[in-house]
C-alpha positions in Angstrom: 29.0 -8.2 58.4 30.7 -5.1 59.3 28.7 -2.4 61.1 28.6 0.7 60.6 27.5 3.1 63.9 27.3 7.2 64.3 27.9 8.6 67.9 23.8 8.3 68.7 24.7 4.3 69.9 28.3 4.0 70.4 28.4 3.5 74.1 26.1 0.6 73.7 28.7 -0.4 70.7 31.7 -0.9 73.3 29.1 -2.5 75.4 28.3 -4.7 73.0 27.4 -8.6 75.0 30.1 -10.2 72.5 34.1 -10.8 74.8 35.6 -7.8 72.0 34.5 -5.1 70.2 36.5 -3.3 68.0 36.3 0.1 66.2 37.6 0.8 63.0 37.8 4.9 62.6 38.3 5.4 58.7 37.6 7.5 56.5 36.1 7.5 52.3 38.9 9.4 50.8 41.8 7.2 52.9 44.0 4.2 50.7 44.8 2.0 54.1 41.3 2.8 55.2 40.1 1.3 51.5 42.3 -1.5 51.5 41.7 -3.0 55.2 38.1 -2.8 54.3 37.8 -6.1 52.8 40.5 -7.5 55.7 37.9 -6.5 58.0 34.8 -7.8 56.2 37.1 -11.6 56.2 38.3 -10.9 60.1 34.1 -9.8 60.9 33.2 -13.0 59.3 36.0 -15.6 60.8 34.5 -15.8 64.9 31.2 -14.4 66.7 33.2 -13.5 69.2 34.0 -10.1 68.8 32.1 -7.4 66.6 34.1 -5.4 64.6 32.3 -1.9 64.1 33.4 0.8 61.6 32.9 4.9 61.9 33.6 7.3 59.4 35.2 10.1 61.1 34.4 12.9 58.3 30.7 11.7 59.7 31.6 11.3 63.5 34.1 14.1 64.1 32.9 14.0 68.1 33.6 10.7 67.9 36.7 10.8 65.8 37.8 13.3 69.4 36.8 11.6 72.2 38.5 9.1 71.4 41.7 11.2 69.7 41.5 9.2 66.7 43.9 12.1 64.4 45.1 8.8 62.6 43.2 6.8 60.1 42.4 4.0 60.0 42.5 3.3 63.9 41.4 0.7 65.3 40.3 0.4 69.2 39.9 -2.9 70.7 36.9 -2.6 73.7 35.8 -5.3 76.2 33.2 -4.5 78.6 33.2 -1.0 77.4 37.0 0.1 78.5 39.6 0.5 76.0 42.0 -2.3 76.1 44.1 -1.7 72.9 44.9 0.7 70.1 46.4 0.4 66.0 47.2 3.2 63.4 47.8 2.1 59.8 47.0 -1.3 57.6 47.6 -4.7 59.3 46.9 -8.2 57.4 44.2 -10.2 58.6 46.6 -12.8 60.3 47.7 -10.2 62.7 44.7 -8.4 64.0 43.2 -12.0 63.6 45.6 -13.1 66.2 45.7 -10.0 68.7 41.5 -10.9 68.6 42.1 -14.1 69.8 44.8 -13.1 72.4 42.3 -10.9 73.8 39.6 -12.9 74.1 
């Protein structure tokens, strides 16, 4: 299941008990973000080893600024609360799953 988050509990989310947390910075008006959404839903259901959290940049501009998000979608992977990987744009399920599996 995908989770949606705001800046109030963001620090708690990235320090999750799961090995990895992938944050998808998106916008509702973004075509590639809309195309990526079902990929992320499938990815969230594929493993219990990571969480996938969506952050709307229009509703949470301070978070987008804090992580220097200048394009959407931007996905940042955190391990133990530390950013370890970043990608921008649309990716297929297999590519994202392989990346997450490699980082666990």
